[in-house]
C-alpha positions in Angstrom: 21.8 -14.3 -12.7 18.2 -15.3 -11.6 15.1 -13.1 -12.0 15.2 -12.8 -8.4 18.4 -11.7 -7.8 18.2 -9.4 -10.7 15.6 -7.8 -8.8 17.0 -7.6 -5.7 20.1 -6.0 -7.1 18.2 -3.4 -9.2 15.4 -2.2 -6.8 15.5 0.9 -4.7 13.0 0.7 -1.9 11.9 4.0 -0.3 8.9 4.7 1.8 7.5 8.3 3.5 5.3 8.6 6.1 3.4 11.5 7.9 1.4 11.7 11.0 -1.9 13.1 11.3 -4.9 13.7 13.6 -7.5 11.3 11.8 -10.1 14.5 11.7 -7.6 16.3 9.3 -7.9 13.9 6.4 -11.6 13.6 6.2 -11.0 13.9 1.9 -9.0 11.1 2.3 -10.5 8.8 4.5 -13.6 8.0 2.3 -16.1 5.1 2.8 -17.7 3.2 5.4 -15.1 0.4 5.8 -12.0 2.6 6.6 -14.3 4.7 8.9 -15.1 1.5 10.4 -11.6 0.3 10.7 -10.4 3.7 12.4 -13.5 4.0 14.4 -11.2 3.9 17.7 -8.5 5.7 16.5 -7.5 9.2 17.3 -4.7 9.3 14.7 -3.2 8.1 11.4 -0.1 7.7 10.0 -0.3 8.1 5.9 2.6 5.8 4.2 3.9 5.2 0.9 6.2 2.4 -0.3 7.9 2.0 -3.9 10.6 -0.5 -5.3 11.6 2.2 -7.9 11.3 2.7 -11.8 13.4 0.4 -11.9 11.5 -2.6 -11.1 9.0 -1.9 -13.6 11.5 -1.9 -16.0 13.0 -5.5 -15.2 9.3 -6.7 -15.2 8.5 -5.3 -18.7 12.0 -6.5 -20.2 11.1 -9.8 -18.6 7.6 -9.8 -20.0 9.1 -8.8 -23.4 11.8 -11.6 -23.2 9.5 -14.3 -21.9 6.2 -14.6 -20.9 6.6 -16.7 -17.9 9.8 -15.2 -16.7 7.6 -11.6 -16.6 5.2 -13.1 -14.6 8.0 -14.5 -12.2 9.8 -11.0 -11.9 6.2 -9.2 -11.3 5.1 -12.1 -8.5 8.4 -11.3 -7.0 8.5 -7.5 -7.0 4.6 -7.5 -5.4 6.1 -9.7 -2.4 9.3 -7.7 -2.5 7.1 -4.9 -2.0 4.7 -6.2 0.7 8.2 -7.2 2.7 9.3 -4.2 2.3 6.0 -2.2 3.6 5.9 -4.7 6.7 9.2 -4.0 7.4 8.5 0.2 6.8 5.5 -0.2 9.0 7.4 -1.9 12.0 9.8 1.2 11.6 7.0 3.7 11.8 5.2 1.9 14.9 8.3 2.2 16.9 8.1 6.3 16.6 5.1 5.6 18.6 5.8 3.5 22.2 3.0 2.9 24.1 0.4 3.2 21.4 -2.1 0.7 19.3 -2.4 0.0 15.7 -4.5 -0.9 12.9 -3.2 -3.1 10.0 -2.5 -1.1 7.2 -5.6 -0.5 5.2 -4.9 0.9 1.4 -7.1 2.7 -0.9 -8.9 0.2 -3.1 -9.8 -2.1 -0.2 -13.5 -2.3 0.6 -15.4 1.0 -0.4 -12.2 3.5 -0.1 -11.9 4.5 -3.3 -8.8 4.6 -5.8 -9.7 8.3 -6.8 -8.0 9.5 -2.9 -4.5 8.7 -4.4 -3.8 12.2 -5.4 -4.5 13.6 -1.9 -3.1 11.0 0.0 0.1 11.2 -2.4 0.3 15.2 -2.1 -0.3 15.2 1.7 3.0 13.1 1.9 4.6 15.0 -0.9 5.6 11.5 -2.2 6.5 12.8 -5.7 9.4 14.2 -4.9 10.3 12.5 -1.7 10.4 9.1 -3.2 9.1 9.5 -6.9 5.9 7.9 -6.6 2.8 9.9 -8.6 -0.8 8.7 -9.5 -2.0 7.9 -13.1 -5.1 9.4 -14.0 -7.0 6.0 -13.2 -5.7 5.8 -9.8 -2.7 3.8 -10.2 0.7 4.2 -8.7 3.3 5.0 -10.8 6.2 3.2 -10.3 3.5 0.3 -10.3 5.1 -1.7 -7.2 4.2 1.1 -5.2 1.5 0.7 -2.0 -0.2 3.7 -0.2 -1.9 2.9 3.2 -3.3 4.4 6.5 -2.5 2.7 9.8 -4.2 3.8 12.6 -3.1 5.0 16.2 -5.1 4.7 19.3 -4.5 5.2 23.0 -6.3 2.0 23.7 -6.2 -1.3 22.9 -8.0 -2.0 19.8 -9.9 -5.3 19.1 -8.9 -7.7 16.4 -10.4 -7.2 13.4 -10.5 -9.7 10.4 -9.2 -8.5 7.5 -9.5 -9.2 3.7 -12.1 -10.6 1.9 -13.9 -11.7 4.8 -14.7 -7.8 5.6 -14.5 -6.3 2.1 -17.9 -5.3 0.8 -16.8 -5.8 -2.6 -16.1 -9.4 -2.0 -18.5 -10.4 -4.8 -17.8 -8.5 -7.1 -13.9 -8.4 -7.1 -11.8 -8.1 -10.0 -9.0 -9.9 -7.7 -10.9 -12.7 -6.6 -12.0 -13.3 -10.0 -8.8 -14.1 -11.2 -8.1 -16.1 -8.0 -6.2 -13.5 -6.2 -6.9 -10.6 -2.9 -5.8 -7.2 -2.6 -3.8 -8.0 0.6 
């Protein structure tokens, strides 16, 4: 069985989300970048998605067995969580016909600090609902988990650039130094 097949067989993707008026989340929506991103939105959905602990365990086993297999497992799991987030986002948006949405924005993007992860998960009750919690460093556990904000507006939103092109941390970004990106 290939590492991709093993991973697909072992993961248990889950997500949870909750709707909020934007002004209810002043303690989470920190930083100029998220404020600009949501400037024309009245409300937001917070969401959290995870592949589950089994993905982390499979990646660790693969890394011990063979470093390249571990790298492959990690890369595949990163792709799986992004695909799952795309699916979750579509399902969430389907609950709001006639509304307009921003692309998802996660803690750690731009100047939105990872330190909001604990409050973010608390608002969603994500630990109980889908088994995601936060390490003191701000990283999510299981590692193949994502939190994000989706802005909701009554009016059409201008198309905005996303990613490195708008990030205030682009010049000092650890992802870019490794040849990667965060979105």
